[in-house]
C-alpha positions in Angstrom: 40.6 85.1 191.3 40.3 81.5 191.9 42.7 78.8 190.2 39.5 78.2 188.1 39.3 81.4 187.2 42.7 82.0 185.9 42.6 78.8 184.0 39.3 79.5 181.9 40.9 83.4 181.8 44.5 81.7 179.9 41.8 79.3 178.3 39.7 82.6 176.5 41.0 83.5 173.3 42.8 87.1 172.8 40.0 89.6 171.2 42.0 90.7 168.6 43.3 87.2 167.6 39.7 86.2 167.4 38.5 89.0 165.0 42.0 88.5 163.2 43.2 92.3 163.5 45.7 94.2 165.3 45.3 95.8 168.2 45.5 99.0 166.4 43.0 98.0 164.5 40.4 101.1 163.7 36.6 100.8 164.1 36.1 100.5 159.9 38.3 97.5 159.9 36.9 95.9 163.3 33.2 96.2 161.6 35.0 94.7 158.3 36.9 91.9 160.3 33.4 90.8 162.1 31.4 90.9 159.4 33.3 88.5 157.0 33.5 86.2 160.4 30.1 86.5 160.9 28.9 85.4 157.7 31.6 82.7 157.8 30.2 80.8 160.9 26.6 82.3 161.1 24.1 79.1 162.4 21.7 80.2 159.4 25.0 79.4 156.6 25.9 76.7 159.1 22.8 74.6 160.2 23.6 72.1 163.2 27.2 73.1 163.5 27.9 73.2 167.1 32.1 73.9 166.3 30.3 76.8 164.1 27.6 78.1 166.3 30.7 78.2 169.4 33.0 80.1 166.9 29.9 82.6 165.6 29.2 82.9 169.2 33.1 83.5 170.2 33.5 86.2 167.4 30.4 88.4 168.5 31.6 88.3 171.8 34.9 89.8 170.5 33.5 92.7 168.6 30.7 93.9 171.4 34.0 94.2 173.2 35.9 96.5 171.1 33.9 97.7 168.9 32.7 99.6 172.8 34.8 102.3 173.3 34.6 102.2 177.2 35.4 98.2 177.4 38.1 98.5 174.5 39.9 100.5 176.8 38.9 98.0 180.1 40.2 95.2 178.1 43.0 96.7 176.9 44.2 97.6 180.6 43.3 94.5 182.3 42.5 91.8 179.6 39.2 89.8 179.7 39.2 90.1 184.0 37.9 93.9 183.0 34.8 93.0 181.0 34.1 90.0 182.8 30.9 90.6 184.6 31.5 88.2 187.6 35.0 90.8 187.8 35.6 93.8 189.3 35.3 96.2 186.5 33.6 94.2 183.9 30.7 94.6 181.9 28.1 94.2 184.8 28.8 96.1 187.6 31.2 99.0 186.9 34.3 99.6 188.8 32.4 100.9 191.9 32.8 98.6 195.2 34.6 95.7 193.4 37.2 94.0 195.0 39.6 93.5 192.4 39.6 89.9 192.5 41.1 89.7 196.0 43.7 92.6 196.6 40.4 94.5 198.4 41.2 92.0 201.3 45.0 92.7 201.5 44.3 96.5 201.4 41.5 96.3 204.0 44.2 94.2 206.4 46.9 96.7 206.2 44.8 100.0 205.4 41.3 99.4 206.8 39.7 101.5 203.9 39.0 99.0 201.4 40.7 100.0 197.1 40.4 103.9 197.0 38.8 104.0 200.5 35.7 102.8 199.4 33.1 101.8 201.5 31.5 98.3 200.8 28.3 99.1 202.4 27.3 102.3 200.4 24.9 102.1 197.2 26.0 99.8 194.7 24.7 100.6 190.8 22.6 97.0 189.2 24.5 94.9 187.0 24.3 95.1 183.0 22.0 92.6 181.3 22.6 91.2 177.9 19.8 90.0 175.4 20.5 87.9 172.5 17.6 88.8 169.5 17.6 87.1 166.1 15.3 89.3 163.9 15.3 88.9 159.7 16.6 90.4 157.1 13.6 92.4 156.6 13.4 93.6 160.0 16.6 94.6 159.8 16.4 96.6 157.4 13.4 99.0 157.9 13.3 98.5 161.7 10.6 96.9 163.7 9.1 97.0 167.3 9.0 93.7 169.6 8.1 92.9 172.8 10.5 90.6 174.6 10.6 89.0 178.3 13.7 89.4 180.5 14.5 87.8 183.4 16.5 89.8 186.6 16.4 91.1 190.0 14.1 94.0 191.0 13.1 96.3 194.3 11.2 94.0 196.2 7.8 96.4 196.1 6.4 95.8 199.5 9.3 96.8 201.2 10.9 99.1 198.6 14.1 96.9 198.1 15.6 98.0 201.9 14.4 94.6 203.2 12.9 95.4 206.2 9.1 94.8 207.1 6.9 97.4 206.4 7.0 99.9 209.4 10.3 99.0 210.5 13.9 100.1 209.0 17.0 98.5 209.0 19.5 100.0 212.1 22.9 100.6 211.9 25.3 97.9 213.3 26.5 98.6 216.9 29.5 96.4 216.1 30.7 98.1 213.2 28.9 101.5 213.2 27.8 101.3 210.1 31.3 100.8 208.4 30.8 97.1 208.1 34.3 96.5 209.6 35.8 96.2 212.7 39.3 97.6 213.0 42.1 96.6 215.5 45.5 97.2 216.6 48.4 94.3 217.0 51.6 95.2 218.0 54.3 93.4 215.8 57.8 93.7 215.3 57.4 96.7 212.7 55.6 98.7 215.4 51.8 98.3 215.6 49.5 98.2 212.3 46.1 98.1 212.3 44.0 95.7 210.5 40.5 95.9 209.8 38.3 92.9 208.8 34.3 92.5 207.6 32.4 93.0 210.5 31.1 89.5 211.9 27.8 90.7 213.2 26.1 92.5 210.1 28.7 90.5 207.4 30.0 93.8 206.1 26.5 95.6 205.0 26.8 97.8 208.0 23.6 97.7 209.1 20.7 95.2 210.8 17.6 94.1 209.2 15.4 92.7 213.0 12.4 92.6 210.9 12.9 90.9 207.6 10.3 91.7 205.1 8.3 88.5 204.1 7.4 88.8 200.6 11.6 89.1 199.8 13.1 87.3 203.0 14.9 90.1 203.9 17.0 90.7 200.2 15.0 93.4 198.7 15.2 92.4 195.5 12.6 89.3 193.5 13.4 88.0 190.4 10.6 88.4 187.9 10.2 88.3 184.4 9.8 92.1 182.8 8.0 92.6 179.8 9.5 95.1 177.5 9.0 97.1 174.6 12.7 97.6 171.9 12.4 99.5 169.0 14.8 98.1 166.2 15.4 100.9 164.0 16.1 100.6 160.4 19.5 100.6 158.9 20.1 97.8 161.6 23.2 95.3 161.1 24.6 92.0 162.7 26.2 92.7 165.5 24.8 95.8 166.3 24.8 96.9 170.0 21.4 99.0 171.6 21.7 99.8 175.0 18.7 100.3 177.1 18.9 102.6 180.5 17.7 101.3 183.5 16.9 98.0 182.4 19.1 95.6 183.9 19.4 94.3 187.8 18.6 96.2 190.2 21.2 98.0 192.5 21.8 97.0 196.1 21.6 99.1 198.9 19.7 102.1 196.7 21.5 101.8 193.9 20.6 102.6 190.3 19.5 100.0 187.9 21.8 98.7 185.3 21.4 99.0 181.9 19.8 96.5 179.2 22.1 96.0 176.2 20.3 94.1 173.4 22.6 92.6 170.8 21.1 92.1 167.3 22.0 88.7 165.0 20.5 88.9 161.7 18.8 85.9 159.7 20.6 85.6 156.4 18.4 85.8 153.2 17.8 83.3 150.5 17.9 85.9 148.0 19.3 88.7 149.0 23.5 89.3 150.2 24.2 92.6 152.3 27.0 94.7 152.0 26.8 98.1 154.2 23.8 99.7 152.5 23.4 98.0 149.9 22.2 94.6 148.7 23.0 91.9 145.5 21.2 89.7 143.8 21.6 87.8 141.1 18.9 87.5 138.0 18.5 85.1 135.6 17.6 85.6 131.9 17.1 84.0 128.8 19.5 83.8 125.7 16.9 85.6 123.9 16.5 88.4 126.6 20.4 88.5 126.4 20.4 88.7 122.9 17.8 91.1 122.0 17.1 93.1 125.5 13.9 92.7 127.2 12.1 94.1 129.7 12.3 91.8 133.2 10.6 91.9 136.9 13.5 92.2 139.3 12.1 91.3 143.3 13.6 94.1 145.5 13.0 94.5 149.4 9.6 96.1 149.0 8.0 94.3 145.9 9.3 93.2 142.2 10.1 96.4 139.9 10.7 96.3 136.1 14.5 96.7 134.7 15.5 96.9 131.3 18.2 94.8 130.0 19.8 95.7 127.3 20.2 94.2 123.6 23.4 92.3 123.8 23.8 91.8 127.6 26.8 89.7 128.6 26.3 87.0 131.5 27.3 88.6 135.1 26.8 92.2 133.7 25.8 94.2 136.9 23.2 96.8 136.9 22.2 99.2 139.8 18.6 100.3 141.0 19.3 103.5 142.8 17.6 103.7 145.8 16.3 100.2 146.2 18.9 99.5 149.6 19.2 99.9 153.1 18.2 102.6 154.6 20.4 104.4 156.4 20.4 104.1 159.8 21.8 107.5 160.5 20.2 110.4 158.1 18.3 110.1 155.5 18.6 107.8 151.9 19.0 104.5 151.3 21.7 102.2 149.5 20.9 100.8 146.1 20.1 97.2 145.0 23.3 95.8 142.5 21.6 92.9 140.1 23.9 90.4 138.5 22.2 88.7 135.3 22.8 85.4 135.1 22.2 83.9 130.8 20.8 80.7 131.2 21.6 77.8 128.4 18.1 76.2 127.3 18.0 72.3 127.6 16.5 69.5 126.3 16.0 70.9 123.1 13.6 69.6 120.2 15.0 68.9 117.0 13.3 71.7 115.4 14.7 73.9 118.2 18.4 72.3 117.7 18.0 72.8 113.7 17.4 76.8 114.2 20.6 77.3 116.5 22.7 75.0 114.1 21.0 77.2 111.1 21.8 80.3 113.4 25.5 79.6 114.2 26.3 78.3 110.3 24.7 82.4 109.4 26.4 83.9 112.4 30.2 84.5 112.7 31.7 83.0 115.8 33.1 86.7 117.3 29.2 87.8 117.0 27.8 84.7 119.0 30.7 85.7 121.4 29.8 89.1 121.9 32.8 90.2 123.6 36.5 89.2 122.4 37.1 85.5 124.2 40.5 84.2 125.7 40.6 81.5 122.5 40.8 84.9 120.3 43.3 86.5 121.8 45.6 83.8 122.6 45.3 83.8 118.9 46.2 87.0 117.7 48.8 86.8 120.2 50.3 83.9 118.3 50.3 85.2 115.1 52.0 88.3 116.5 54.5 86.7 118.0 55.5 84.7 114.6 55.3 88.0 112.6 
């Protein structure tokens, strides 16, 4: 890693610190911490706030790593370098074929075989790709199939990834015999030491392409925009990481394609809030409806339903509509909808309406108007008790 890479690593915050959890946090604790921060910094909640947008990206990145057991293990062992696609062992390329930030050259020099004896010119798996997708509240709740366009490198169709022109094949490098390295023995005060260097003739590839493919200029890969249909399952939530095997970058020297990871971001809803598979909302009711009882229309994710408000309902009372929440992503069934009723106070009353309310107030005891015992009433009772 060069100096700039070290500086970037040092400037990056610890993922556990970003989410505000300990290193022993459970999966549930990680999810709870992420949900709280994602709601706080979501771009839809903070329109035009660049600082909040960057913070949202930061907490999402931290959760994507710590919620994945493999990535979490690599992060716990190697830090940010373990999950950096530009570093060996990172998100993009696994551990195979990497040079471990420069240590590979040192091992090549003294042992001639690279880290673990792996050959640098063998097949190498393609890098993984990430696609951030924003969906609506309803799309996440009930699922949807979307078509996305992924820019990636694919194997050249004319040379099938070999880099050689049609009718020709790469040949083994005569300089290194296909190893990608040339070795030499040096006499030193400590004895004879064998060193290995990258072959200058084939640049470590172990093969020579005499007639490069004209379509890809001998690279074996082409940059293309690939269209892919992805299914977002019902019950999906913010930060869900969906893996699509084999839809990442093309591998090297016949290696397999990497994977595509689609990370979901769910837009905030204007009316509903989500907690797990339950949804919450507030509905205003009039003083008359709350006092006398009524049947009111309540919006749900699938349309309007009737809900009974009992006589004498107090403001902030919560009612449950069973089965009107979010479908469970794993298994059957759905969550519930919780409806909090807010009793509204009438405004711009006419003289007649005011007279009627005064009359109501005169014939109705204050305790009955309050519905439940008020804090003032409790204070007066406690004061009487204290004074004997």
